[in-house]
N, CA, C and O atoms as CSV, one atom per row, in Angstrom:
chain,resi,resn,atom,element,x,y,z
A,1,MET,N,N,40.380,-40.965,78.900
A,1,MET,CA,C,39.540,-41.189,80.159
A,1,MET,C,C,39.770,-42.784,80.442
A,1,MET,O,O,39.507,-43.646,79.604
A,2,SER,N,N,40.327,-43.066,81.814
A,2,SER,CA,C,40.470,-44.410,82.059
A,2,SER,C,C,39.280,-44.980,82.705
A,2,SER,O,O,38.487,-44.319,83.377
A,3,LYS,N,N,39.184,-46.373,82.445
A,3,LYS,CA,C,38.008,-47.077,83.003
A,3,LYS,C,C,38.336,-47.552,84.349
A,3,LYS,O,O,39.451,-48.022,84.576
A,4,THR,N,N,37.427,-47.460,85.265
A,4,THR,CA,C,37.766,-48.013,86.594
A,4,THR,C,C,37.269,-49.495,86.729
A,4,THR,O,O,36.392,-50.013,86.038
A,5,GLN,N,N,37.959,-50.064,87.706
A,5,GLN,CA,C,37.533,-51.481,87.870
A,5,GLN,C,C,36.229,-51.743,88.565
A,5,GLN,O,O,36.014,-51.143,89.619
A,6,PRO,N,N,35.423,-52.494,88.132
A,6,PRO,CA,C,34.155,-52.878,88.785
A,6,PRO,C,C,34.327,-53.272,90.203
A,6,PRO,O,O,35.281,-53.969,90.551
A,7,GLN,N,N,33.351,-52.807,91.100
A,7,GLN,CA,C,33.398,-53.088,92.527
A,7,GLN,C,C,32.805,-54.531,92.688
A,7,GLN,O,O,31.816,-54.903,92.057
A,8,PRO,N,N,33.438,-55.258,93.517
A,8,PRO,CA,C,32.962,-56.779,93.597
A,8,PRO,C,C,31.807,-56.806,94.557
A,8,PRO,O,O,31.662,-56.008,95.483
A,9,PHE,N,N,31.041,-57.742,94.272
A,9,PHE,CA,C,29.821,-58.091,95.007
A,9,PHE,C,C,29.779,-59.575,95.052
A,9,PHE,O,O,29.665,-60.232,94.018
A,10,ALA,N,N,29.874,-60.151,96.309
A,10,ALA,CA,C,29.921,-61.654,96.484
A,10,ALA,C,C,28.605,-62.069,96.930
A,10,ALA,O,O,28.045,-61.672,97.952
A,11,LEU,N,N,28.096,-63.010,95.969
A,11,LEU,CA,C,26.764,-63.636,96.399
A,11,LEU,C,C,26.819,-64.314,97.662
A,11,LEU,O,O,27.882,-64.759,98.096
A,12,ARG,N,N,25.588,-64.430,98.353
A,12,ARG,CA,C,25.529,-65.121,99.662
A,12,ARG,C,C,24.868,-66.609,99.485
A,12,ARG,O,O,25.161,-67.605,100.146
A,13,GLY,N,N,23.947,-66.520,98.478
A,13,GLY,CA,C,23.124,-67.547,97.939
A,13,GLY,C,C,23.404,-67.882,96.440
A,13,GLY,O,O,24.382,-67.467,95.818
A,14,GLU,N,N,22.460,-68.654,95.957
A,14,GLU,CA,C,22.525,-69.141,94.639
A,14,GLU,C,C,22.584,-68.009,93.619
A,14,GLU,O,O,23.334,-68.020,92.643
A,15,TYR,N,N,21.724,-67.021,93.929
A,15,TYR,CA,C,21.531,-65.865,92.999
A,15,TYR,C,C,20.990,-64.642,93.659
A,15,TYR,O,O,20.536,-64.734,94.799
A,16,ILE,N,N,21.006,-63.441,92.990
A,16,ILE,CA,C,20.394,-62.215,93.513
A,16,ILE,C,C,19.695,-61.645,92.200
A,16,ILE,O,O,20.153,-61.723,91.060
A,17,THR,N,N,18.552,-61.085,92.569
A,17,THR,CA,C,17.915,-60.350,91.160
A,17,THR,C,C,18.435,-59.049,90.848
A,17,THR,O,O,19.040,-58.400,91.701
A,18,LEU,N,N,18.245,-58.634,89.713
A,18,LEU,CA,C,18.947,-57.303,89.499
A,18,LEU,C,C,18.532,-56.196,90.184
A,18,LEU,O,O,19.330,-55.325,90.531
A,19,ASP,N,N,17.076,-56.132,90.466
A,19,ASP,CA,C,16.782,-55.038,91.245
A,19,ASP,C,C,17.309,-54.987,92.717
A,19,ASP,O,O,17.763,-53.974,93.249
A,20,ALA,N,N,17.191,-56.197,93.293
A,20,ALA,CA,C,17.924,-56.477,94.686
A,20,ALA,C,C,19.519,-56.132,94.732
A,20,ALA,O,O,20.051,-55.713,95.760
A,21,LEU,N,N,20.236,-56.353,93.502
A,21,LEU,CA,C,21.570,-56.140,93.514
A,21,LEU,C,C,21.745,-54.558,93.619
A,21,LEU,O,O,22.592,-54.080,94.373
A,22,LEU,N,N,20.965,-53.816,92.884
A,22,LEU,CA,C,21.073,-52.409,92.743
A,22,LEU,C,C,20.843,-51.845,94.132
A,22,LEU,O,O,21.512,-50.893,94.534
A,23,LYS,N,N,19.861,-52.449,94.905
A,23,LYS,CA,C,19.498,-51.932,96.225
A,23,LYS,C,C,20.707,-52.291,97.191
A,23,LYS,O,O,21.128,-51.401,97.930
A,24,ALA,N,N,21.263,-53.506,97.218
A,24,ALA,CA,C,22.171,-53.988,98.022
A,24,ALA,C,C,23.500,-53.256,97.918
A,24,ALA,O,O,24.193,-53.052,98.915
A,25,THR,N,N,23.825,-52.886,96.758
A,25,THR,CA,C,25.195,-52.228,96.474
A,25,THR,C,C,25.043,-50.593,96.794
A,25,THR,O,O,26.037,-49.867,96.810
A,26,GLY,N,N,23.846,-50.147,97.018
A,26,GLY,CA,C,23.530,-48.821,97.225
A,26,GLY,C,C,23.470,-47.916,96.063
A,26,GLY,O,O,23.478,-46.702,96.266
A,27,LEU,N,N,23.408,-48.401,94.828
A,27,LEU,CA,C,23.163,-47.761,93.645
A,27,LEU,C,C,21.917,-47.034,93.508
A,27,LEU,O,O,21.813,-46.014,92.828
A,28,VAL,N,N,20.985,-47.563,94.155
A,28,VAL,CA,C,19.644,-47.021,94.236
A,28,VAL,C,C,19.131,-47.042,95.784
A,28,VAL,O,O,19.557,-47.782,96.670
A,29,GLY,N,N,18.229,-46.166,95.881
A,29,GLY,CA,C,17.798,-45.991,97.448
A,29,GLY,C,C,16.598,-46.737,97.758
A,29,GLY,O,O,16.280,-46.844,98.942
A,30,SER,N,N,15.711,-47.400,96.632
A,30,SER,CA,C,14.600,-48.006,96.690
A,30,SER,C,C,14.277,-48.950,95.637
A,30,SER,O,O,14.837,-48.790,94.552
A,31,GLY,N,N,13.415,-49.962,95.794
A,31,GLY,CA,C,13.010,-50.727,94.843
A,31,GLY,C,C,12.229,-50.128,93.617
A,31,GLY,O,O,12.239,-50.615,92.486
A,32,GLY,N,N,11.584,-49.054,93.989
A,32,GLY,CA,C,10.772,-48.394,93.019
A,32,GLY,C,C,11.873,-47.533,92.006
A,32,GLY,O,O,11.639,-47.306,90.819
A,33,GLU,N,N,12.991,-47.148,92.654
A,33,GLU,CA,C,13.977,-46.455,91.853
A,33,GLU,C,C,14.765,-47.344,90.902
A,33,GLU,O,O,15.120,-46.973,89.784
A,34,ALA,N,N,15.011,-48.522,91.411
A,34,ALA,CA,C,15.609,-49.708,90.621
A,34,ALA,C,C,14.657,-50.112,89.490
A,34,ALA,O,O,15.102,-50.261,88.352
A,35,LYS,N,N,13.461,-50.281,89.748
A,35,LYS,CA,C,12.495,-50.673,88.656
A,35,LYS,C,C,12.420,-49.551,87.616
A,35,LYS,O,O,12.433,-49.866,86.427
A,36,LEU,N,N,12.341,-48.253,87.980
A,36,LEU,CA,C,12.352,-47.281,86.876
A,36,LEU,C,C,13.651,-47.117,86.209
A,36,LEU,O,O,13.597,-46.802,85.020
A,37,LEU,N,N,14.710,-47.257,86.702
A,37,LEU,CA,C,15.972,-47.122,85.957
A,37,LEU,C,C,16.191,-48.326,85.048
A,37,LEU,O,O,16.802,-48.146,83.995
A,38,ILE,N,N,15.739,-49.547,85.370
A,38,ILE,CA,C,15.900,-50.740,84.708
A,38,ILE,C,C,14.881,-50.563,83.615
A,38,ILE,O,O,15.231,-50.714,82.444
A,39,THR,N,N,13.559,-50.232,83.945
A,39,THR,CA,C,12.559,-50.160,82.665
A,39,THR,C,C,12.898,-49.008,81.574
A,39,THR,O,O,12.497,-49.073,80.412
A,40,GLU,N,N,13.700,-47.924,82.097
A,40,GLU,CA,C,14.132,-46.910,81.278
A,40,GLU,C,C,15.367,-47.287,80.438
A,40,GLU,O,O,15.839,-46.534,79.586
A,41,GLY,N,N,15.916,-48.653,80.773
A,41,GLY,CA,C,16.981,-48.870,79.916
A,41,GLY,C,C,18.343,-48.413,80.212
A,41,GLY,O,O,19.263,-48.353,79.396
A,42,GLN,N,N,18.395,-48.047,81.646
A,42,GLN,CA,C,19.806,-47.428,82.092
A,42,GLN,C,C,20.622,-48.437,82.707
A,42,GLN,O,O,21.713,-48.124,83.183
A,43,VAL,N,N,20.186,-49.657,82.745
A,43,VAL,CA,C,21.060,-50.807,83.373
A,43,VAL,C,C,21.535,-51.641,82.391
A,43,VAL,O,O,20.777,-52.040,81.507
A,44,ARG,N,N,22.903,-52.014,82.441
A,44,ARG,CA,C,23.451,-53.035,81.601
A,44,ARG,C,C,23.900,-54.089,82.233
A,44,ARG,O,O,24.454,-53.926,83.320
A,45,VAL,N,N,23.776,-55.174,81.770
A,45,VAL,CA,C,24.377,-56.389,82.211
A,45,VAL,C,C,25.289,-56.907,81.182
A,45,VAL,O,O,24.817,-57.005,80.050
A,46,ASP,N,N,26.569,-57.274,81.380
A,46,ASP,CA,C,27.534,-57.671,80.427
A,46,ASP,C,C,27.489,-56.856,79.095
A,46,ASP,O,O,27.689,-57.384,78.001
A,47,GLY,N,N,27.191,-55.437,79.278
A,47,GLY,CA,C,27.296,-54.687,78.135
A,47,GLY,C,C,25.928,-54.508,77.254
A,47,GLY,O,O,25.852,-53.774,76.269
A,48,GLU,N,N,24.903,-55.271,77.755
A,48,GLU,CA,C,23.627,-55.370,77.019
A,48,GLU,C,C,22.550,-54.767,78.050
A,48,GLU,O,O,22.461,-55.147,79.218
A,49,VAL,N,N,21.768,-53.807,77.480
A,49,VAL,CA,C,20.599,-53.270,78.290
A,49,VAL,C,C,19.733,-54.233,78.661
A,49,VAL,O,O,19.225,-54.959,77.806
A,50,GLU,N,N,19.449,-54.367,79.987
A,50,GLU,CA,C,18.716,-55.385,80.596
A,50,GLU,C,C,17.350,-54.538,81.082
A,50,GLU,O,O,17.422,-53.512,81.758
A,51,LEU,N,N,16.132,-55.120,80.639
A,51,LEU,CA,C,14.903,-54.589,81.129
A,51,LEU,C,C,14.055,-55.441,82.129
A,51,LEU,O,O,12.916,-55.113,82.462
A,52,ARG,N,N,14.698,-56.567,82.587
A,52,ARG,CA,C,14.048,-57.380,83.473
A,52,ARG,C,C,14.462,-57.280,84.777
A,52,ARG,O,O,15.531,-57.821,85.059
A,53,ARG,N,N,13.759,-56.621,85.761
A,53,ARG,CA,C,14.292,-56.262,86.971
A,53,ARG,C,C,14.440,-57.542,87.845
A,53,ARG,O,O,15.185,-57.581,88.825
A,54,GLY,N,N,13.662,-58.606,87.413
A,54,GLY,CA,C,13.894,-60.045,88.135
A,54,GLY,C,C,15.069,-60.903,87.617
A,54,GLY,O,O,15.321,-62.055,87.968
A,55,ARG,N,N,15.721,-60.179,86.758
A,55,ARG,CA,C,16.980,-61.085,85.992
A,55,ARG,C,C,17.726,-61.634,87.221
A,55,ARG,O,O,18.086,-60.944,88.175
A,56,LYS,N,N,17.898,-62.839,87.096
A,56,LYS,CA,C,18.660,-63.553,88.177
A,56,LYS,C,C,20.208,-63.614,87.707
A,56,LYS,O,O,20.608,-64.023,86.617
A,57,LEU,N,N,20.953,-63.138,88.726
A,57,LEU,CA,C,22.481,-63.005,88.519
A,57,LEU,C,C,23.047,-64.064,89.391
A,57,LEU,O,O,22.744,-64.118,90.583
A,58,ARG,N,N,23.870,-64.919,88.825
A,58,ARG,CA,C,24.486,-66.101,89.509
A,58,ARG,C,C,26.050,-66.132,89.779
A,58,ARG,O,O,26.696,-67.021,90.334
A,59,GLY,N,N,26.471,-64.981,89.267
A,59,GLY,CA,C,27.941,-64.949,89.295
A,59,GLY,C,C,28.612,-64.856,88.000
A,59,GLY,O,O,28.258,-65.634,87.114
A,60,GLY,N,N,29.595,-63.947,87.763
A,60,GLY,CA,C,30.262,-63.847,86.527
A,60,GLY,C,C,29.818,-62.686,85.655
A,60,GLY,O,O,30.494,-62.410,84.664
A,61,GLU,N,N,28.595,-61.899,85.990
A,61,GLU,CA,C,28.124,-61.046,85.335
A,61,GLU,C,C,28.813,-59.716,85.839
A,61,GLU,O,O,29.378,-59.649,86.931
A,62,THR,N,N,28.717,-58.643,84.934
A,62,THR,CA,C,29.120,-57.309,85.303
A,62,THR,C,C,27.887,-56.399,84.919
A,62,THR,O,O,27.474,-56.293,83.764
A,63,VAL,N,N,27.306,-55.711,86.087
A,63,VAL,CA,C,26.277,-54.748,86.006
A,63,VAL,C,C,26.761,-53.366,86.019
A,63,VAL,O,O,27.627,-52.981,86.805
A,64,GLN,N,N,26.169,-52.586,85.102
A,64,GLN,CA,C,26.668,-51.186,85.065
A,64,GLN,C,C,25.352,-50.329,85.070
A,64,GLN,O,O,24.336,-50.583,84.423
A,65,LEU,N,N,25.567,-49.201,85.969
A,65,LEU,CA,C,24.578,-48.145,85.979
A,65,LEU,C,C,25.508,-46.899,85.980
A,65,LEU,O,O,26.342,-46.678,86.858
A,66,GLY,N,N,25.266,-46.087,84.867
A,66,GLY,CA,C,26.064,-45.015,84.664
A,66,GLY,C,C,27.538,-45.334,84.615
A,66,GLY,O,O,27.965,-46.204,83.857
A,67,ALA,N,N,28.316,-44.639,85.415
A,67,ALA,CA,C,29.869,-44.710,85.358
A,67,ALA,C,C,30.183,-45.872,86.498
A,67,ALA,O,O,31.338,-46.278,86.627
A,68,THR,N,N,29.202,-46.345,87.250
A,68,THR,CA,C,29.433,-47.416,88.139
A,68,THR,C,C,29.097,-48.859,87.642
A,68,THR,O,O,28.023,-49.213,87.156
A,69,ALA,N,N,30.244,-49.655,87.856
A,69,ALA,CA,C,30.028,-51.211,87.536
A,69,ALA,C,C,30.233,-51.986,88.662
A,69,ALA,O,O,30.987,-51.578,89.545
A,70,VAL,N,N,29.613,-53.146,88.760
A,70,VAL,CA,C,29.605,-54.015,89.880
A,70,VAL,C,C,29.772,-55.534,89.246
A,70,VAL,O,O,28.935,-56.075,88.524
A,71,ALA,N,N,30.995,-56.093,89.657
A,71,ALA,CA,C,31.143,-57.556,89.212
A,71,ALA,C,C,30.503,-58.581,90.304
A,71,ALA,O,O,30.736,-58.614,91.512
A,72,VAL,N,N,29.715,-59.328,89.614
A,72,VAL,CA,C,28.878,-60.338,90.614
A,72,VAL,C,C,29.908,-61.497,90.622
A,72,VAL,O,O,30.524,-61.912,89.640
A,73,GLN,N,N,29.996,-61.988,92.008
A,73,GLN,CA,C,30.820,-63.163,92.020
A,73,GLN,C,C,30.147,-64.135,92.720
A,73,GLN,O,O,29.585,-63.847,93.776
A,74,ALA,N,N,30.128,-65.465,92.183
A,74,ALA,CA,C,29.430,-66.592,92.805
A,74,ALA,C,C,30.183,-66.972,94.079
A,74,ALA,O,O,31.374,-66.735,94.283
A,75,PRO,N,N,29.313,-67.611,94.939
A,75,PRO,CA,C,29.826,-67.969,96.218
A,75,PRO,C,C,30.835,-68.963,96.097
A,75,PRO,O,O,30.881,-69.663,95.086
A,76,ALA,N,N,31.611,-69.089,96.989
A,76,ALA,CA,C,32.718,-70.102,96.997
A,76,ALA,C,C,31.920,-71.484,97.189
A,76,ALA,O,O,30.939,-71.566,97.929
A,77,ALA,N,N,32.442,-72.573,96.443
A,77,ALA,CA,C,31.756,-73.751,96.567
A,77,ALA,C,C,32.149,-74.625,98.045
A,77,ALA,O,O,33.266,-74.929,98.463
A,78,ALA,N,N,30.888,-74.880,98.605
A,78,ALA,CA,C,31.148,-75.605,99.988
A,78,ALA,C,C,32.073,-76.858,99.746
A,78,ALA,O,O,31.967,-77.585,98.758
A,79,PRO,N,N,32.934,-77.019,100.694
A,79,PRO,CA,C,33.764,-78.356,100.625
A,79,PRO,C,C,32.885,-79.445,100.758
A,79,PRO,O,O,31.963,-79.425,101.573
A,80,THR,N,N,33.152,-80.573,99.869
A,80,THR,CA,C,32.328,-81.789,100.064
A,80,THR,C,C,32.943,-82.717,101.014
A,80,THR,O,O,34.161,-82.891,101.060
A,81,PRO,N,N,32.099,-83.316,101.774
A,81,PRO,CA,C,32.582,-84.253,102.869
A,81,PRO,C,C,33.047,-85.532,102.112
A,81,PRO,O,O,32.492,-86.022,101.128
A,82,GLU,N,N,34.253,-86.021,102.794
A,82,GLU,CA,C,34.779,-87.272,102.517
A,82,GLU,C,C,33.997,-88.450,102.648
A,82,GLU,O,O,33.391,-88.529,103.716
A,83,ALA,N,N,33.836,-89.454,101.790
A,83,ALA,CA,C,33.111,-90.580,102.094
A,83,ALA,C,C,33.923,-91.676,102.796
A,83,ALA,O,O,33.382,-92.734,103.119
């Protein structure tokens, strides 16, 4: 069985919480469903079971729910103005 590549998810701000990521990617239909799946231990972050729905994801993490994986990408750094 071949492993599929995680789908990318680009952050728009500094971070996104785990439950919000599950909703934003369409992996769950509601916050209640996200909370249930997280508390049941069905969600992994970087291969480890994550039980905190408010876990802040800042980029570089891979979130997995079942056979679906999402790669969280940090926002591109804003260019600094020249002095």
